[in-house]
DSSP file (Angstrom, degrees, kcal/mol; ACC not computed):
  #  RESIDUE AA STRUCTURE BP1 BP2  ACC     N-H-->O    O-->H-N    N-H-->O    O-->H-N    TCO  KAPPA ALPHA  PHI   PSI    X-CA   Y-CA   Z-CA
    1    1 A X              0   0    0      0, 0.0    42,-0.0     0, 0.0     0, 0.0   0.000 360.0 360.0 360.0 135.0   65.9  264.0   95.3
    2    2 A X        -     0   0    0      1,-0.1     2,-0.4     0, 0.0   173,-0.1  -0.256 360.0-113.1 -67.5 152.0   67.0  260.4   95.7
    3    3 A X        -     0   0    0    170,-0.2     2,-0.3   167,-0.1    45,-0.2  -0.705  31.2-146.9 -82.3 133.1   67.0  258.1   92.7
    4    4 A X  E     -a   48   0A   0     43,-1.1    45,-3.8    -2,-0.4     2,-0.4  -0.715   6.0-146.8-101.2 153.9   64.5  255.2   93.0
    5    5 A X  E     -a   49   0A   0     -2,-0.3     2,-0.5    43,-0.2    45,-0.2  -0.966  11.0-168.1-126.6 140.1   65.0  251.8   91.7
    6    6 A X  E     +a   50   0A   0     43,-2.1    45,-1.1    -2,-0.4     2,-0.2  -0.957  22.5 179.3-118.5 106.0   62.5  249.3   90.3
    7    7 A X        +     0   0    0     -2,-0.5    45,-0.1    43,-0.2     2,-0.1  -0.649  27.6  53.6-110.8 164.7   64.0  245.9   89.9
    8    8 A X  S    S-     0   0    0     -2,-0.2    43,-0.2    42,-0.0     2,-0.1  -0.100  88.8 -47.8 102.4 164.7   62.7  242.5   88.7
    9    9 A X        -     0   0    0     43,-0.2    43,-0.1     1,-0.1    45,-0.1  -0.418  43.7-153.8 -66.8 140.5   61.0  241.1   85.8
   10   10 A X        +     0   0    0     43,-0.1    -1,-0.1    -2,-0.1     3,-0.1   0.607  60.3 101.8 -96.5 -12.7   58.0  243.2   84.7
   11   11 A X  S    S-     0   0    0      1,-0.1     3,-0.1    10,-0.0    15,-0.1  -0.379  86.2 -87.0 -74.8 157.1   56.0  240.5   83.0
   12   12 A X        -     0   0    0      1,-0.1     2,-0.4    -2,-0.1    -1,-0.1  -0.273  42.5-114.4 -59.7 139.5   53.1  239.0   84.8
   13   13 A X        -     0   0    0     -3,-0.1     2,-0.3    -4,-0.1    -1,-0.1  -0.619  34.8-145.7 -77.5 132.4   53.8  236.0   87.1
   14   14 A X        -     0   0    0     -2,-0.4     3,-0.1     1,-0.1    -1,-0.0  -0.746  20.3-147.0-106.9 149.4   52.3  232.8   85.8
   15   15 A X  S    S+     0   0    0     -2,-0.3     2,-0.3     1,-0.1    -1,-0.1   0.761  91.0  29.3 -78.2 -27.4   50.8  229.8   87.5
   16   16 A X  S    S-     0   0    0     -3,-0.0     2,-0.3     0, 0.0    -1,-0.1  -0.910  91.0 -99.9-133.8 159.0   52.0  227.6   84.8
   17   17 A X        +     0   0    0     -2,-0.3     2,-0.3    -3,-0.1    -2,-0.0  -0.596  61.8 127.4 -76.2 132.0   54.8  227.6   82.3
   18   18 A X        -     0   0    0     -2,-0.3    -4,-0.1    -4,-0.0     0, 0.0  -0.958  59.3 -47.5-165.9-172.7   53.9  228.8   78.8
   19   19 A X        -     0   0    0     -2,-0.3     3,-0.1     1,-0.1     0, 0.0  -0.301  64.6-101.3 -64.9 151.2   54.6  231.1   76.0
   20   20 A X        -     0   0    0      1,-0.1    -1,-0.1    -3,-0.0     3,-0.1  -0.262  47.2 -87.9 -64.4 160.9   55.3  234.8   76.9
   21   21 A X        -     0   0    0      1,-0.1    -1,-0.1    -9,-0.1   -10,-0.0  -0.112  56.8 -80.5 -57.5 165.4   52.6  237.4   76.4
   22   22 A X     >  -     0   0    0      1,-0.1     4,-2.3    -3,-0.1     3,-0.4  -0.311  44.9-108.0 -60.6 153.7   52.2  239.1   73.1
   23   23 A X  H  > S+     0   0    0      1,-0.2     4,-2.5     2,-0.2     5,-0.2   0.854 119.3  55.7 -59.7 -35.5   54.6  242.0   72.6
   24   24 A X  H  > S+     0   0    0      2,-0.2     4,-2.2     1,-0.2    -1,-0.2   0.871 110.0  46.7 -58.0 -39.3   51.8  244.6   72.9
   25   25 A X  H  > S+     0   0    0     -3,-0.4     4,-2.4     2,-0.2    -2,-0.2   0.884 112.8  49.0 -72.4 -40.2   50.9  243.1   76.3
   26   26 A X  H  X S+     0   0    0     -4,-2.3     4,-2.5     2,-0.2    -2,-0.2   0.911 112.8  47.5 -65.1 -42.6   54.5  243.0   77.4
   27   27 A X  H  X S+     0   0    0     -4,-2.5     4,-3.0     2,-0.2     5,-0.2   0.945 114.4  46.2 -63.4 -50.3   55.1  246.6   76.3
   28   28 A X  H  X S+     0   0    0     -4,-2.2     4,-2.4     1,-0.2    -2,-0.2   0.899 113.7  49.3 -60.5 -44.2   51.9  247.8   78.1
   29   29 A X  H  X S+     0   0    0     -4,-2.4     4,-2.4     2,-0.2    -1,-0.2   0.930 113.5  46.3 -63.3 -46.8   52.8  245.9   81.3
   30   30 A X  H  X S+     0   0    0     -4,-2.5     4,-1.9     2,-0.2    -2,-0.2   0.936 112.3  49.1 -64.0 -45.9   56.3  247.3   81.3
   31   31 A X  H  X S+     0   0    0     -4,-3.0     4,-2.2     1,-0.2    -1,-0.2   0.920 111.7  51.1 -59.0 -41.9   55.2  250.9   80.7
   32   32 A X  H  X S+     0   0    0     -4,-2.4     4,-3.2    -5,-0.2    -1,-0.2   0.903 105.2  55.1 -62.6 -40.0   52.6  250.4   83.5
   33   33 A X  H  X S+     0   0    0     -4,-2.4     4,-2.5     2,-0.2    -1,-0.2   0.900 107.5  50.4 -62.3 -39.5   55.2  249.1   85.9
   34   34 A X  H  X S+     0   0    0     -4,-1.9     4,-2.6     2,-0.2    -1,-0.2   0.935 112.1  47.3 -62.5 -45.3   57.3  252.3   85.3
   35   35 A X  H  X S+     0   0    0     -4,-2.2     4,-3.1     2,-0.2     5,-0.3   0.935 111.4  50.2 -62.0 -46.3   54.2  254.5   86.0
   36   36 A X  H  X S+     0   0    0     -4,-3.2     4,-3.2     1,-0.2     5,-0.2   0.944 111.8  48.5 -57.7 -47.1   53.3  252.6   89.1
   37   37 A X  H  X S+     0   0    0     -4,-2.5     4,-2.0     2,-0.2    -1,-0.2   0.925 113.1  48.3 -59.2 -44.8   56.9  252.9   90.4
   38   38 A X  H  <>S+     0   0    0     -4,-2.6     5,-2.5     1,-0.2     4,-0.4   0.909 114.8  44.4 -59.4 -47.2   56.8  256.7   89.6
   39   39 A X  H  <5S+     0   0    0     -4,-3.1     3,-0.5     3,-0.2    -2,-0.2   0.874 111.9  52.8 -69.0 -36.2   53.5  257.1   91.3
   40   40 A X  H  <5S+     0   0    0     -4,-3.2    -2,-0.2    -5,-0.3    -1,-0.2   0.868 117.3  37.8 -67.6 -34.5   54.5  255.0   94.3
   41   41 A X  T  <5S-     0   0    0     -4,-2.0    -1,-0.2    -5,-0.2    -2,-0.2   0.420 106.5-124.8 -94.8   1.3   57.6  257.1   94.8
   42   42 A X  T   5 +     0   0    0     -3,-0.5     2,-0.3    -4,-0.4    -3,-0.2   0.898  69.7 126.6  55.6  41.3   56.0  260.4   93.9
   43   43 A X      < -     0   0    0     -5,-2.5    -1,-0.2    -6,-0.2    -2,-0.2  -0.944  67.7-106.9-123.5 148.8   58.7  260.9   91.3
   44   44 A X    >   -     0   0    0     -2,-0.3     3,-2.4     1,-0.1     4,-0.2  -0.413  37.6-114.7 -63.4 149.1   58.8  261.6   87.6
   45   45 A X  G >  S+     0   0    0      1,-0.3     3,-2.2     2,-0.2    31,-0.5   0.859 114.1  70.2 -59.5 -30.2   59.9  258.6   85.6
   46   46 A X  G 3  S+     0   0    0      1,-0.3    -1,-0.3    29,-0.2    29,-0.2   0.637  95.5  53.6 -63.1  -9.6   63.0  260.5   84.6
   47   47 A X  G <  S+     0   0    0     -3,-2.4   -43,-1.1    27,-0.2     2,-0.3   0.387  93.6  93.6-100.4   2.7   64.2  260.1   88.2
   48   48 A X  E <   -a    4   0A   0     -3,-2.2    28,-3.1    26,-0.2    29,-1.1  -0.753  61.7-149.9-101.6 142.3   63.8  256.3   88.3
   49   49 A X  E     -ab   5  77A   0    -45,-3.8   -43,-2.1    -2,-0.3     2,-0.2  -0.953  31.2-178.4-103.3 124.0   66.4  253.7   87.6
   50   50 A X  E     +ab   6  78A   0     27,-2.5    29,-2.5    -2,-0.6     2,-0.3  -0.739  10.1 144.4-122.2 166.8   64.5  250.8   86.2
   51   51 A X  E     - b   0  79A   0    -45,-1.1     2,-0.3    -2,-0.2    29,-0.2  -0.994  19.4-161.5 178.8 178.9   65.4  247.3   85.0
   52   52 A X  E     - b   0  80A   0     27,-1.6    29,-2.4    -2,-0.3     2,-0.4  -0.974  28.3 -96.4-169.6 174.7   64.7  243.8   84.7
   53   53 A X  E >  S- b   0  81A   0     -2,-0.3     3,-1.9    27,-0.2    29,-0.2  -0.888  79.0 -35.6-110.3 136.8   66.1  240.3   84.1
   54   54 A X  T >> S+     0   0    0     27,-3.0     4,-2.2    -2,-0.4     3,-0.6  -0.299 137.0   5.5  55.9-121.8   66.1  238.6   80.7
   55   55 A X  H 3> S+     0   0    0      1,-0.2     4,-2.3     2,-0.2    -1,-0.3   0.817 131.5  59.0 -67.8 -28.2   62.9  239.5   78.8
   56   56 A X  H <> S+     0   0    0     -3,-1.9     4,-1.3     1,-0.2    -1,-0.2   0.852 109.5  43.7 -62.8 -34.4   61.9  242.0   81.5
   57   57 A X  H <> S+     0   0    0     -3,-0.6     4,-2.3    24,-0.3    -2,-0.2   0.852 110.4  55.0 -78.1 -33.5   65.0  243.9   81.0
   58   58 A X  H  X S+     0   0    0     -4,-2.2     4,-1.6     1,-0.2    -2,-0.2   0.928 112.0  44.1 -61.3 -44.1   64.7  243.7   77.3
   59   59 A X  H  X S+     0   0    0     -4,-2.3     4,-2.4     2,-0.2    -1,-0.2   0.817 110.4  55.1 -72.1 -30.2   61.3  245.3   77.4
   60   60 A X  H  X S+     0   0    0     -4,-1.3     4,-2.1    -5,-0.2    -1,-0.2   0.931 109.5  46.5 -64.5 -44.5   62.3  247.8   79.9
   61   61 A X  H  X S+     0   0    0     -4,-2.3     4,-1.5     2,-0.2    -2,-0.2   0.828 111.3  52.7 -62.6 -35.6   65.1  249.0   77.6
   62   62 A X  H  X S+     0   0    0     -4,-1.6     4,-2.6     2,-0.2    -2,-0.2   0.918 109.9  48.3 -72.1 -41.6   62.6  249.0   74.7
   63   63 A X  H  < S+     0   0    0     -4,-2.4    10,-1.9     1,-0.2    -2,-0.2   0.867 111.0  50.1 -67.9 -33.8   60.2  251.2   76.6
   64   64 A X  H  < S+     0   0    0     -4,-2.1    -1,-0.2     8,-0.2    -2,-0.2   0.852 116.5  41.9 -70.4 -29.0   62.9  253.6   77.6
   65   65 A X  H  < S-     0   0    0     -4,-1.5     7,-0.3     7,-0.2    -2,-0.2   0.810  99.3-155.8 -80.0 -32.5   64.0  253.8   74.0
   66   66 A X     <  -     0   0    0     -4,-2.6     2,-0.2     5,-0.2     5,-0.2   0.036   3.4-136.4  69.1 173.3   60.5  254.0   72.6
   67   67 A X        -     0   0    0      3,-1.9     3,-0.3    -4,-0.1     5,-0.1  -0.750  39.9 -65.8-147.3-169.5   59.7  253.0   69.0
   68   68 A X  S    S+     0   0    0      1,-0.2     3,-0.1    -2,-0.2    -2,-0.0   0.740 134.4  37.0 -60.7 -23.4   57.6  254.2   66.0
   69   69 A X  S    S+     0   0    0      1,-0.2     2,-0.4     2,-0.0    -1,-0.2   0.642 118.1  48.7-101.2 -21.0   54.4  253.7   67.9
   70   70 A X  S    S-     0   0    0     -3,-0.3    -3,-1.9     3,-0.0     2,-0.2  -0.974  75.6-127.1-129.2 134.7   55.5  254.8   71.5
   71   71 A X        -     0   0    0     -2,-0.4    -5,-0.2    -5,-0.2    -3,-0.1  -0.498  46.5 -91.8 -67.7 145.9   57.4  257.8   72.7
   72   72 A X        -     0   0    0     -7,-0.3     2,-0.7    -2,-0.2    -8,-0.2  -0.314  32.5-130.5 -56.9 146.2   60.4  257.0   74.8
   73   73 A X        -     0   0    0    -10,-1.9    -1,-0.1    -3,-0.1     2,-0.1  -0.887  25.9-129.5 -99.4 111.3   59.8  256.8   78.5
   74   74 A X        +     0   0    0     -2,-0.7     2,-0.3    -9,-0.0   -26,-0.2  -0.377  36.5 169.3 -64.4 135.2   62.5  259.0   80.2
   75   75 A X        -     0   0    0    -29,-0.2   -29,-0.2   -11,-0.1   -26,-0.2  -0.930  41.1-127.4-139.6 163.8   64.3  257.1   83.0
   76   76 A X  S    S-     0   0    0    -28,-3.1    29,-0.7   -31,-0.5     2,-0.3   0.664  85.6 -17.9 -87.0 -19.0   67.5  258.0   85.0
   77   77 A X  E     -bc  49 105A   0    -29,-1.1   -27,-2.5    27,-0.2     2,-0.4  -0.959  56.7-127.0-177.3 161.1   69.1  254.7   84.3
   78   78 A X  E     -bc  50 106A   0     27,-2.4    29,-2.6    -2,-0.3     2,-0.5  -0.975   9.8-164.1-123.1 136.3   68.6  251.0   83.2
   79   79 A X  E     -bc  51 107A   0    -29,-2.5   -27,-1.6    -2,-0.4     2,-0.7  -0.963  14.1-174.6-116.4 111.5   69.8  247.9   85.0
   80   80 A X  E     -bc  52 108A   0     27,-3.2    29,-2.5    -2,-0.5     2,-0.5  -0.896   2.9-171.8-115.2 110.2   69.7  245.0   82.7
   81   81 A X  E    S-bc  53 109A   0    -29,-2.4   -27,-3.0    -2,-0.7   -24,-0.3  -0.864  72.6  -3.6-103.4 127.6   70.4  241.6   84.1
   82   82 A X  S    S-     0   0    0     27,-3.0    -1,-0.2    -2,-0.5    28,-0.2   0.935  83.8-157.3  62.8  48.2   70.9  238.6   81.8
   83   83 A X        -     0   0    0     -3,-0.4     2,-1.7    26,-0.3     3,-0.2  -0.387  11.6-136.5 -65.7 125.6   70.0  240.6   78.7
   84   84 A X        +     0   0    0    -30,-0.3    33,-0.2     1,-0.2    -1,-0.1  -0.549  31.6 170.7 -84.9  80.8   68.8  238.3   76.0
   85   85 A X        -     0   0    0     -2,-1.7    10,-3.4    31,-1.0     2,-0.3   0.823  69.6  -1.9 -61.3 -33.3   70.7  239.8   73.1
   86   86 A X  S    S-     0   0    0     30,-1.8    -1,-0.1     8,-0.2     8,-0.1  -0.978  88.9 -85.4-152.2 162.1   69.7  236.9   70.8
   87   87 A X    >   -     0   0    0      6,-0.5     3,-2.3     3,-0.4     6,-0.2  -0.375  64.7 -80.2 -65.4 148.9   67.8  233.7   71.0
   88   88 A X  T 3  S+     0   0    0      1,-0.3    28,-0.1     2,-0.1    -1,-0.1  -0.237 118.5   7.9 -51.3 128.2   69.8  230.7   72.3
   89   89 A X  T 3  S+     0   0    0     26,-0.7    -1,-0.3    -3,-0.1     3,-0.1   0.599 111.5  91.0  78.6   8.7   71.8  229.2   69.4
   90   90 A X    X   +     0   0    0     -3,-2.3     3,-1.9     1,-0.1    -3,-0.4  -0.466  38.7 158.2-133.1  63.6   70.9  232.1   67.1
   91   91 A X  T 3  S+     0   0    0      1,-0.3     3,-0.2    -5,-0.1    -1,-0.1   0.646  72.1  64.3 -67.1 -13.2   73.7  234.7   67.5
   92   92 A X  T 3  S+     0   0    0      1,-0.2     2,-1.0    -3,-0.1    -1,-0.3   0.612  85.8  74.9 -83.7  -9.8   72.9  236.2   64.1
   93   93 A X  S <  S+     0   0    0     -3,-1.9    -6,-0.5    -6,-0.2    -1,-0.2  -0.473  72.6 178.9 -98.9  62.1   69.4  237.3   65.3
   94   94 A X        -     0   0    0     -2,-1.0     2,-0.8    -3,-0.2     3,-0.2  -0.413  22.1-155.2 -73.1 135.8   70.6  240.2   67.4
   95   95 A X        +     0   0    0    -10,-3.4    -1,-0.1     1,-0.2    -9,-0.1  -0.716  59.8 106.8-111.7  77.1   67.9  242.2   69.2
   96   96 A X    >   +     0   0    0     -2,-0.8     3,-2.0     2,-0.1     4,-0.4   0.296  30.1 115.2-136.6   9.9   69.7  245.6   69.7
   97   97 A X  G >  S+     0   0    0      1,-0.3     3,-0.7    -3,-0.2     4,-0.1   0.845  80.4  51.3 -51.7 -36.5   68.0  247.9   67.2
   98   98 A X  G >  S+     0   0    0      1,-0.2     3,-1.9     2,-0.1     4,-0.3   0.616  84.0  89.4 -77.6 -11.1   66.6  250.1   69.9
   99   99 A X  G X  S+     0   0    0     -3,-2.0     3,-1.5     1,-0.3    31,-0.4   0.815  78.7  64.2 -55.4 -30.8   70.0  250.5   71.7
  100  100 A X  G <  S+     0   0    0     -3,-0.7    -1,-0.3    -4,-0.4    -2,-0.1   0.751 101.1  51.0 -70.8 -20.0   70.8  253.6   69.5
  101  101 A X  G <  S+     0   0    0     -3,-1.9     2,-0.6    -4,-0.1    -1,-0.3   0.413  84.4 103.3 -97.5   4.4   67.8  255.4   71.2
  102  102 A X    <   +     0   0    0     -3,-1.5    28,-2.0    -4,-0.3    29,-0.9  -0.774  36.9 164.0 -87.6 123.8   69.0  254.6   74.8
  103  103 A X        +     0   0    0     -2,-0.6    29,-0.2    27,-0.2    -1,-0.2   0.481  44.2  87.5-116.5  -7.3   70.5  257.8   76.2
  104  104 A X  S    S-     0   0    0     27,-0.2    27,-0.4     1,-0.1   -27,-0.2  -0.414  90.6 -81.3 -94.6 167.0   70.5  257.0   79.9
  105  105 A X  E     -c   77   0A   0    -29,-0.7   -27,-2.4    26,-0.2     2,-0.4  -0.429  51.3-161.2 -61.3 141.6   73.3  255.3   81.9
  106  106 A X  E     -cd  78 133A   0     26,-3.0    28,-2.9   -29,-0.2     2,-0.5  -0.993  15.7-161.7-137.6 132.6   73.0  251.5   81.7
  107  107 A X  E     -cd  79 134A   0    -29,-2.6   -27,-3.2    -2,-0.4     2,-0.5  -0.965   8.7-162.9-110.6 124.0   74.4  248.6   83.8
  108  108 A X  E     -cd  80 135A   0     26,-2.2    28,-2.2    -2,-0.5     2,-0.5  -0.886   2.5-168.5 -98.5 131.1   74.5  245.1   82.2
  109  109 A X  E     +cd  81 136A   0    -29,-2.5   -27,-3.0    -2,-0.5     2,-0.4  -0.969  25.3 162.9-119.0 114.0   74.9  242.2   84.6
  110  110 A X  E     - d   0 137A   0     26,-2.0    28,-2.7    -2,-0.5     2,-0.2  -0.981  41.3-120.5-142.6 140.3   75.7  239.2   82.6
  111  111 A X  E >   - d   0 138A   0     -2,-0.4     3,-1.5    31,-0.2    28,-0.2  -0.572  24.8-133.3 -76.5 142.1   77.1  235.7   82.9
  112  112 A X  T 3  S+     0   0    0     26,-2.3     7,-0.4     1,-0.3    30,-0.2   0.602 107.8  47.2 -73.0  -7.1   80.2  235.1   80.8
  113  113 A X  T 3  S+     0   0    0     28,-2.9    30,-0.3    25,-0.3    -1,-0.3   0.146  78.2 142.6-112.4  15.2   78.7  231.8   79.5
  114  114 A X    X   -     0   0    0     -3,-1.5     3,-1.3    27,-0.4    28,-0.1  -0.388  41.2-155.8 -63.9 122.3   75.3  233.2   78.7
  115  115 A X  T 3  S+     0   0    0      1,-0.3   -26,-0.7    -2,-0.2     3,-0.2   0.565  92.6  56.2 -76.1  -4.6   74.0  231.5   75.5
  116  116 A X  T 3  S+     0   0    0      1,-0.2   -30,-1.8   -28,-0.1   -31,-1.0   0.267 123.3  12.7-107.9  10.9   71.7  234.5   74.8
  117  117 A X  S <  S-     0   0    0     -3,-1.3    -3,-0.3   -32,-0.2    -1,-0.2  -0.257  70.6-153.4 176.7  92.4   74.5  237.1   74.9
  118  118 A X     >  -     0   0    0     -3,-0.2     4,-3.0    -5,-0.1     5,-0.4  -0.265  32.5-109.2 -71.4 160.9   78.2  236.5   74.7
  119  119 A X  H  > S+     0   0    0     -7,-0.4     4,-2.2     1,-0.2     5,-0.3   0.925 118.7  44.2 -54.3 -47.2   80.7  238.9   76.2
  120  120 A X  H  > S+     0   0    0      1,-0.2     4,-2.1     2,-0.2    -1,-0.2   0.930 115.4  46.7 -69.4 -40.4   81.9  239.9   72.7
  121  121 A X  H  > S+     0   0    0      2,-0.2     4,-2.3     1,-0.2    -2,-0.2   0.904 115.4  43.9 -68.8 -41.8   78.5  240.2   71.2
  122  122 A X  H  X S+     0   0    0     -4,-3.0     4,-2.4     2,-0.2    -1,-0.2   0.878 112.6  52.7 -71.4 -35.9   76.9  242.2   74.0
  123  123 A X  H  X S+     0   0    0     -4,-2.2     4,-0.6    -5,-0.4    -2,-0.2   0.935 112.6  45.2 -61.6 -46.2   80.0  244.5   74.3
  124  124 A X  H >< S+     0   0    0     -4,-2.1     3,-0.8    -5,-0.3     4,-0.2   0.909 113.6  49.3 -67.9 -40.0   79.9  245.3   70.6
  125  125 A X  H >< S+     0   0    0     -4,-2.3     3,-1.9     1,-0.2    -2,-0.2   0.911 103.9  60.5 -64.4 -40.4   76.0  245.8   70.6
  126  126 A X  H >< S+     0   0    0     -4,-2.4     3,-1.8     1,-0.3    -1,-0.2   0.645  83.1  80.2 -67.8 -14.7   76.2  248.2   73.7
  127  127 A X  T << S+     0   0    0     -3,-0.8    -1,-0.3    -4,-0.6    -2,-0.2   0.708  83.1  65.3 -64.1 -15.5   78.4  250.6   71.7
  128  128 A X  T <  S+     0   0    0     -3,-1.9     2,-0.4    -4,-0.2    -1,-0.3   0.579  79.4  97.1 -80.3  -9.9   75.2  251.8   70.2
  129  129 A X    <   -     0   0    0     -3,-1.8   -29,-0.2     1,-0.1   -26,-0.2  -0.682  60.0-161.0 -78.5 124.4   74.0  253.1   73.6
  130  130 A X        +     0   0    0    -28,-2.0   -27,-0.2   -31,-0.4    -1,-0.1   0.725  69.6  78.7 -84.7 -16.6   74.8  256.9   73.8
  131  131 A X  S    S-     0   0    0    -29,-0.9   -27,-0.2   -27,-0.4   -26,-0.2  -0.370 103.8 -78.2 -77.2 167.8   74.5  256.9   77.7
  132  132 A X        -     0   0    0    -29,-0.2   -26,-3.0    -2,-0.1     2,-0.5  -0.431  47.8-148.0 -69.2 140.1   77.3  255.6   79.8
  133  133 A X  E     -d  106   0A   0    -28,-0.2     2,-0.3    -2,-0.1   -26,-0.2  -0.937  14.3-175.0-117.3 133.6   77.5  251.8   79.9
  134  134 A X  E     -d  107   0A   0    -28,-2.9   -26,-2.2    -2,-0.5     2,-0.4  -0.854  10.5-149.1-118.1 156.7   78.8  249.8   82.9
  135  135 A X  E     -d  108   0A   0     -2,-0.3     2,-0.4   -28,-0.2   -26,-0.2  -0.970  19.6-172.5-131.7 144.1   79.4  246.0   83.2
  136  136 A X  E     -d  109   0A   0    -28,-2.2   -26,-2.0    -2,-0.4     2,-0.6  -0.890  19.9-165.2-126.6 100.9   79.2  243.4   85.8
  137  137 A X  E     -d  110   0A   0     -2,-0.4     2,-0.8   -28,-0.2   -26,-0.2  -0.779  10.6-147.5 -86.9 119.4   80.5  240.2   84.2
  138  138 A X  E >   -d  111   0A   0    -28,-2.7   -26,-2.3    -2,-0.6     3,-1.9  -0.795  26.8-120.9 -89.4 107.7   79.7  237.1   86.3
  139  139 A X  T 3  S-     0   0    0     -2,-0.8     3,-0.1     1,-0.3    14,-0.1  -0.241  84.6 -11.1 -60.1 127.6   82.7  234.7   85.7
  140  140 A X  T 3  S+     0   0    0      1,-0.2     8,-0.7     7,-0.1    -1,-0.3   0.496  99.5 140.7  68.4   8.2   81.6  231.3   84.3
  141  141 A X  B <   -E  147   0B   0     -3,-1.9   -28,-2.9     6,-0.2   -27,-0.4  -0.570  40.5-144.8 -88.2 145.9   77.9  232.0   84.9
  142  142 A X    >   -     0   0    0      4,-1.4     3,-1.9    -2,-0.2   -28,-0.3  -0.050  47.1 -71.4 -89.8-165.6   75.1  231.1   82.4
  143  143 A X  T 3  S+     0   0    0    -30,-0.3   -89,-0.1     1,-0.3   -29,-0.1   0.812 137.4  49.7 -64.2 -29.7   71.9  233.0   81.6
  144  144 A X  T 3  S-     0   0    0      2,-0.1    -1,-0.3     1,-0.0     3,-0.1   0.275 121.4-108.9 -87.7   9.9   70.5  232.0   85.1
  145  145 A X  S <  S+     0   0    0     -3,-1.9     2,-0.6     1,-0.2    13,-0.2   0.754  74.0 142.7  66.9  28.3   73.8  233.2   86.8
  146  146 A X        -     0   0    0     12,-0.1    -4,-1.4    10,-0.0    -1,-0.2  -0.876  35.1-159.1 -98.7 120.6   74.7  229.6   87.5
  147  147 A X  B     -E  141   0B   0     -2,-0.6    -6,-0.2    -6,-0.2     8,-0.1  -0.488  29.1 -94.2 -86.4 165.2   78.5  228.8   87.1
  148  148 A X    > > -     0   0    0     -8,-0.7     3,-1.4    -2,-0.1     5,-0.6  -0.402  33.4-117.3 -68.9 154.1   79.9  225.3   86.6
  149  149 A X  G > 5S+     0   0    0      1,-0.3     3,-2.0     2,-0.2    -1,-0.1   0.890 113.7  65.3 -59.5 -37.3   81.0  223.5   89.8
  150  150 A X  G 3 5S+     0   0    0      1,-0.3    -1,-0.3     2,-0.1    -2,-0.0   0.670  87.2  71.3 -66.0 -15.0   84.5  223.5   88.5
  151  151 A X  G < 5S-     0   0    0     -3,-1.4    -1,-0.3     2,-0.2    -2,-0.2   0.714 101.6-128.1 -71.9 -17.2   84.6  227.4   88.8
  152  152 A X  T < 5S+     0   0    0     -3,-2.0     2,-0.3     1,-0.3    -2,-0.1   0.474  76.0 105.0  82.6  -1.4   84.6  227.2   92.6
  153  153 A X      < -     0   0    0     -5,-0.6    -1,-0.3   -14,-0.1     2,-0.2  -0.796  58.9-144.4-114.1 156.3   81.6  229.6   92.7
  154  154 A X     >  -     0   0    0     -2,-0.3     4,-2.0    -3,-0.1     5,-0.1  -0.706  30.3-107.8-112.0 167.6   78.0  228.9   93.4
  155  155 A X  H  > S+     0   0    0     -2,-0.2     4,-2.3     1,-0.2     5,-0.1   0.869 122.9  56.3 -62.0 -33.1   74.9  230.5   91.9
  156  156 A X  H  > S+     0   0    0      2,-0.2     4,-2.2     1,-0.2    -1,-0.2   0.859 102.0  54.9 -64.0 -36.5   74.5  232.2   95.2
  157  157 A X  H  > S+     0   0    0      2,-0.2     4,-2.4     1,-0.2    -1,-0.2   0.930 109.5  48.7 -60.8 -45.2   78.0  233.8   94.9
  158  158 A X  H  X S+     0   0    0     -4,-2.0     4,-2.4   -13,-0.2    -2,-0.2   0.879 107.8  53.2 -65.6 -38.9   76.9  235.2   91.6
  159  159 A X  H  X S+     0   0    0     -4,-2.3     4,-2.7     2,-0.2    -1,-0.2   0.909 110.6  47.8 -60.8 -40.1   73.7  236.6   93.0
  160  160 A X  H  X S+     0   0    0     -4,-2.2     4,-3.1     2,-0.2     5,-0.3   0.947 112.2  49.1 -61.6 -48.1   75.7  238.4   95.7
  161  161 A X  H  X S+     0   0    0     -4,-2.4     4,-2.1     1,-0.2    -2,-0.2   0.899 112.9  47.5 -58.1 -42.0   78.1  239.7   93.0
  162  162 A X  H  X S+     0   0    0     -4,-2.4     4,-2.8     2,-0.2    -1,-0.2   0.930 114.1  47.5 -66.9 -45.3   75.2  240.9   90.9
  163  163 A X  H  X S+     0   0    0     -4,-2.7     4,-2.5     1,-0.2    -2,-0.2   0.899 111.5  48.9 -64.8 -42.5   73.5  242.5   93.9
  164  164 A X  H  X S+     0   0    0     -4,-3.1     4,-2.7    -5,-0.2     5,-0.2   0.910 112.4  48.5 -58.6 -45.1   76.6  244.2   95.1
  165  165 A X  H  X S+     0   0    0     -4,-2.1     4,-2.6    -5,-0.3    -2,-0.2   0.919 112.5  48.9 -64.8 -44.3   77.3  245.6   91.5
  166  166 A X  H  X S+     0   0    0     -4,-2.8     4,-3.1     2,-0.2     5,-0.2   0.943 113.2  46.6 -62.1 -47.6   73.7  246.8   91.2
  167  167 A X  H  X S+     0   0    0     -4,-2.5     4,-2.4     2,-0.2    -2,-0.2   0.939 114.3  47.1 -55.7 -51.8   73.8  248.6   94.6
  168  168 A X  H  X S+     0   0    0     -4,-2.7     4,-1.3    -5,-0.2    -1,-0.2   0.915 114.9  46.6 -58.1 -46.3   77.2  250.1   93.9
  169  169 A X  H >X S+     0   0    0     -4,-2.6     4,-0.7    -5,-0.2     3,-0.5   0.946 111.4  49.5 -64.8 -48.6   76.1  251.3   90.5
  170  170 A X  H >< S+     0   0    0     -4,-3.1     3,-1.0     1,-0.3    -1,-0.2   0.898 110.7  51.2 -61.3 -37.2   72.7  252.8   91.6
  171  171 A X  H 3< S+     0   0    0     -4,-2.4    -1,-0.3     1,-0.2    -2,-0.2   0.755 106.0  57.2 -71.3 -23.7   74.5  254.7   94.5
  172  172 A X  H << S+     0   0    0     -4,-1.3    -1,-0.2    -3,-0.5    -2,-0.2   0.580  86.0  99.8 -81.3  -8.4   77.0  256.1   92.0
  173  173 A X  S << S-     0   0    0     -3,-1.0  -170,-0.2    -4,-0.7   -96,-0.1  -0.516  86.9 -93.7 -81.3 146.9   74.3  257.7   89.8
  174  174 A X              0   0    0     -2,-0.2    -1,-0.1     1,-0.1    -2,-0.1  -0.179 360.0 360.0 -52.7 145.7   73.5  261.4   90.1
  175  175 A X              0   0    0     -3,-0.1    -1,-0.1  -173,-0.1    -2,-0.0   0.401 360.0 360.0-110.2 360.0   70.7  262.1   92.4
């Protein structure tokens, strides 16, 4: 049976810029998105590769890991783009406690200049994941995958690199 993929941020789209929803709402929304993807594809969640960008990816990884109030949601893999390991300017406030409960293959797609997760910090944090971990480092890109002009790359180039890496990784996963 083929592996299905559910990409994109899971949080609700807003008409205006504002603070994110409360954690309980984000958790419930993310968990519902996985269930909708499973229902839509007529597959168990354990056959899905799920993911998100930034906070959507963080919550997707948390739902897959579970916590003291929620059982883990089994998934076939996690695709985490622009993972916000820590708030900007606060590298000591690492948000990786749930990584130890992640047992599925995981792909991180991250800019090498991301102020929310440096190469060294994210690589070190990911050693806590017991599933296989793969990387797509976007050279000179920031959290929005935008490189500096001096790099000779555009944000579109980085999007193509990220898409190619995601497609290759998804296709390489057991079916």
